[in-house]
N, C-alpha and C positions, 0 to 999 in steps of 0.2 A: 441470445444476446451476442452482439458482435464484440470483437476484441476492443474496438474503440469505445463502445458503450461501457464495457467493464472498466477500462482504464479511466474514463471520465468519472464514473461513479466512485472509484477508489480515490482519485485525486480530490474530489469534492468532500468525501467522507473524512479523509485525512485532515483536510483544512478545518473541518468542524470539530473533529476529535482533538486536534491540537489546542483548541480553545476551551475544551471541556474539562471538567474535573477528572482526576485520574481514574476513578471507577467507571465513570461514563465513557471515557476515552477507551478504556480497555474493552468495554462491551462493544463499542463501535468497531474497534479493530478486529475483534473476534468475528463480527458479522461480515467483515471483508474477506476473510480467509477463503471462502468458497469461490469468490470472484478471482482472486489472485492465484489460487492454487491450480485451477483447471484451465489449460489453454484452449483457445478456440481452434477451429479447423485450420490446418496448413498455414501457419504463420512463418514468415522469414526468421532465420536464425537470430538476427539482431533483435527482433521483437520478442522472441522467446527469452533471450538472454536478459533483456530489459525487464520483462515480466518477472523473471526469477530474481533479479536484483531487487525489484520492488517488494516481492514476497519476503526476502530475507531482511530487508530494512524494516518492514512493518513488524516482522517477528521480533527484531531487536527492540523496537519501541515497546511492543507488548510485554516482552520479557522484563524489561526495566520497570514498566508500570506495575506488573504483577509483584515484583520484588520490592517496590517502593523506592526504586533508585531514581536519580535525576534523569530526565529525558530531554532537556533543553538542546543538547547537541545531536540527539537522535532524530528529532522531528524533521529538521531541514533535509537530512539525508533521505528519509523515507519519502518526503514530498518530492524531492528532486528526482529520485529513482522512479517514482510513479509518473511524474511529468515526462520523463524521458520515454517511458513505456508508452504513454499516451501519444507523444509526438511520432514515435515509430509506428504505432498502430494506425495512425491516420494515413 
């Protein structure tokens, strides 16, 4: 799977998870970790940095969901970071 395909899948899943119930959203986010954690071959530094930022943002949302905390402010940051990763991966 290419870096672009990974980022596309993450962005789409985040948008779905944002509209889902907290438990379902957490399961969706857990399923994304493998895609976001492992970089593809030889990516530019900016792309790697954007992927890492997306990973951290998604982790923050997951942590808040797990703890039952509000996530309204966290979702936009995670989606935005993932969209940036996608734009650089293209």
